[in-house]
KOLMIPA-216580 format. One record per residue: residue number from 1; residue in one letter; x, y, z of N, C-alpha, C, CB in turn. Coordinates in steps of 0.1 Angstrom, whole numbers, plus 5000, padded with zeros to 4 digits. Glycine has a CB too. Layout:
NUM, A, X, Y, Z, X, Y, Z, X, Y, Z, X, Y, Z
...
// end
This chain:
1, M, 5009, 4989, 5001, 5000, 5001, 5001, 5010, 5013, 4999, 4990, 5002, 5016
2, T, 5003, 5023, 4996, 5013, 5034, 4991, 5011, 5042, 5007, 5007, 5043, 4975
3, L, 5023, 5047, 5012, 5024, 5057, 5024, 5018, 5070, 5021, 5039, 5059, 5028
4, V, 5010, 5073, 5031, 5004, 5088, 5031, 5012, 5096, 5042, 4986, 5088, 5037
5, S, 5017, 5106, 5039, 5023, 5114, 5050, 5016, 5128, 5048, 5039, 5114, 5048
6, F, 5013, 5131, 5063, 5007, 5143, 5066, 5017, 5152, 5072, 4997, 5141, 5074
7, V, 5020, 5163, 5069, 5028, 5173, 5073, 5019, 5185, 5081, 5036, 5178, 5061
8, V, 5021, 5186, 5095, 5013, 5196, 5100, 5023, 5207, 5105, 5003, 5190, 5112
9, P, 5024, 5219, 5099, 5032, 5230, 5103, 5025, 5238, 5116, 5033, 5239, 5090
10, T, 5032, 5240, 5125, 5026, 5246, 5136, 5032, 5258, 5145, 5025, 5235, 5144
11, K, 5027, 5268, 5149, 5032, 5278, 5158, 5022, 5280, 5168, 5035, 5290, 5151
12, N, 5026, 5278, 5183, 5016, 5284, 5196, 5003, 5276, 5191, 5013, 5304, 5197
13, S, 5004, 5261, 5188, 4990, 5255, 5186, 4987, 5246, 5198, 4988, 5247, 5172
14, A, 4993, 5247, 5207, 4990, 5238, 5221, 4976, 5234, 5222, 4993, 5245, 5235
15, R, 4968, 5245, 5219, 4953, 5242, 5223, 4946, 5234, 5212, 4945, 5257, 5225
16, T, 4950, 5233, 5199, 4944, 5228, 5189, 4954, 5215, 5183, 4942, 5241, 5178
17, L, 4964, 5214, 5187, 4971, 5205, 5180, 4968, 5187, 5183, 4985, 5209, 5183
18, E, 4963, 5187, 5196, 4960, 5174, 5202, 4946, 5170, 5191, 4958, 5175, 5221
19, M, 4937, 5178, 5189, 4927, 5174, 5182, 4929, 5172, 5170, 4918, 5181, 5184
20, C, 4938, 5180, 5162, 4945, 5175, 5148, 4951, 5164, 5147, 4955, 5182, 5144
21, L, 4958, 5159, 5156, 4966, 5146, 5157, 4958, 5135, 5160, 4977, 5146, 5167
22, E, 4947, 5137, 5167, 4938, 5126, 5170, 4928, 5122, 5158, 4930, 5130, 5183
23, S, 4926, 5133, 5151, 4919, 5133, 5137, 4926, 5126, 5128, 4916, 5146, 5132
24, L, 4940, 5129, 5126, 4948, 5120, 5118, 4951, 5108, 5121, 4960, 5125, 5116
25, R, 4951, 5105, 5133, 4953, 5092, 5140, 4941, 5083, 5134, 4953, 5094, 5156
26, G, 4929, 5087, 5134, 4917, 5081, 5130, 4913, 5078, 5116, 4908, 5090, 5135
27, Q, 4923, 5081, 5108, 4924, 5079, 5093, 4922, 5064, 5091, 4939, 5085, 5086
28, T, 4915, 5059, 5080, 4914, 5046, 5077, 4926, 5038, 5069, 4902, 5047, 5070
29, H, 4933, 5047, 5062, 4944, 5044, 5057, 4956, 5036, 5066, 4948, 5056, 5051
30, S, 4960, 5024, 5060, 4968, 5018, 5069, 4981, 5023, 5071, 4968, 5006, 5068
31, D, 4988, 5028, 5060, 5002, 5031, 5059, 5004, 5047, 5061, 5007, 5026, 5044
32, V, 5004, 5052, 5072, 5003, 5067, 5076, 5015, 5071, 5082, 4991, 5072, 5085
33, E, 5022, 5083, 5079, 5031, 5091, 5088, 5026, 5103, 5089, 5043, 5092, 5083
34, V, 5027, 5109, 5103, 5026, 5123, 5107, 5037, 5131, 5109, 5019, 5124, 5116
35, V, 5041, 5141, 5103, 5053, 5148, 5107, 5047, 5163, 5111, 5064, 5148, 5094
36, V, 5052, 5165, 5126, 5049, 5180, 5131, 5060, 5188, 5129, 5044, 5180, 5146
37, V, 5059, 5200, 5124, 5071, 5208, 5121, 5067, 5221, 5129, 5075, 5211, 5104
38, D, 5074, 5223, 5140, 5072, 5235, 5149, 5079, 5245, 5145, 5076, 5233, 5163
39, N, 5075, 5256, 5146, 5079, 5270, 5141, 5082, 5279, 5152, 5069, 5277, 5131
40, S, 5092, 5273, 5160, 5095, 5281, 5173, 5085, 5287, 5181, 5103, 5291, 5170
41, S, 5075, 5276, 5186, 5065, 5281, 5194, 5069, 5286, 5207, 5055, 5271, 5196
42, S, 5062, 5295, 5215, 5065, 5300, 5228, 5056, 5294, 5238, 5063, 5315, 5229
43, D, 5045, 5288, 5233, 5036, 5280, 5242, 5040, 5265, 5244, 5022, 5280, 5237
44, E, 5029, 5256, 5251, 5032, 5244, 5252, 5032, 5233, 5240, 5025, 5242, 5262
45, T, 5032, 5238, 5229, 5029, 5229, 5218, 5038, 5218, 5216, 5028, 5236, 5206
46, C, 5052, 5220, 5217, 5058, 5207, 5219, 5055, 5197, 5231, 5073, 5210, 5219
47, A, 5054, 5203, 5244, 5051, 5196, 5254, 5040, 5187, 5252, 5050, 5203, 5265
48, T, 5030, 5191, 5245, 5016, 5187, 5239, 5019, 5172, 5234, 5010, 5197, 5226
49, L, 5029, 5171, 5226, 5031, 5159, 5218, 5034, 5147, 5228, 5043, 5162, 5207
50, S, 5044, 5150, 5237, 5053, 5138, 5244, 5041, 5128, 5251, 5066, 5144, 5257
51, P, 5033, 5132, 5261, 5025, 5124, 5268, 5014, 5116, 5260, 5021, 5131, 5278
52, R, 5010, 5124, 5251, 4997, 5117, 5245, 5002, 5108, 5232, 4985, 5129, 5240
53, F, 5014, 5112, 5225, 5018, 5104, 5213, 5032, 5100, 5218, 5018, 5113, 5197
54, P, 5033, 5088, 5226, 5045, 5085, 5231, 5055, 5074, 5219, 5041, 5078, 5246
55, N, 5050, 5073, 5209, 5059, 5065, 5200, 5064, 5076, 5191, 5050, 5052, 5192
56, S, 5062, 5089, 5191, 5070, 5101, 5184, 5082, 5101, 5188, 5064, 5115, 5185
57, P, 5090, 5106, 5179, 5105, 5110, 5182, 5105, 5119, 5192, 5113, 5118, 5169
58, A, 5115, 5121, 5199, 5116, 5133, 5206, 5118, 5145, 5199, 5125, 5132, 5215
59, N, 5113, 5156, 5208, 5113, 5171, 5199, 5128, 5174, 5199, 5102, 5186, 5207
60, S, 5135, 5177, 5189, 5147, 5183, 5187, 5149, 5193, 5178, 5154, 5174, 5185
61, P, 5153, 5205, 5182, 5153, 5215, 5171, 5167, 5212, 5162, 5153, 5231, 5178
62, I, 5165, 5218, 5150, 5175, 5218, 5140, 5187, 5226, 5147, 5169, 5226, 5127
63, P, 5200, 5221, 5146, 5209, 5229, 5148, 5211, 5240, 5142, 5219, 5224, 5148
64, P, 5215, 5252, 5148, 5216, 5263, 5135, 5224, 5263, 5126, 5219, 5275, 5138
65, R, 5235, 5255, 5126, 5244, 5251, 5113, 5236, 5247, 5102, 5254, 5241, 5115
66, L, 5224, 5237, 5104, 5217, 5228, 5097, 5204, 5236, 5091, 5214, 5216, 5107
67, A, 5200, 5245, 5099, 5189, 5252, 5096, 5190, 5261, 5081, 5187, 5262, 5109
68, A, 5181, 5262, 5075, 5181, 5272, 5063, 5181, 5287, 5067, 5169, 5269, 5054
69, P, 5187, 5294, 5058, 5187, 5308, 5062, 5174, 5316, 5062, 5196, 5315, 5053
70, S, 5171, 5325, 5068, 5158, 5331, 5068, 5158, 5340, 5053, 5155, 5341, 5082
71, V, 5146, 5339, 5047, 5146, 5348, 5035, 5135, 5360, 5038, 5140, 5339, 5021
72, S, 5140, 5371, 5038, 5131, 5383, 5039, 5124, 5387, 5024, 5139, 5396, 5046
73, P, 5110, 5389, 5026, 5102, 5391, 5016, 5104, 5405, 5007, 5088, 5390, 5023
// end
């Protein structure tokens, strides 16, 4: 079966992230991955993931030397 990937960009989404991820978890497709990309949240967004989704990798920021440079509009 084909892998389906959901990418969830987030920033300060602690209030809504759990509901979003539970909805994705309920999908009927059997081969699913969910990638949450946090954009420097200052709330409890990252802490929301750990207790409810124990099989997810630990939250670890990208080291500055590997992060893409900022682009100004």
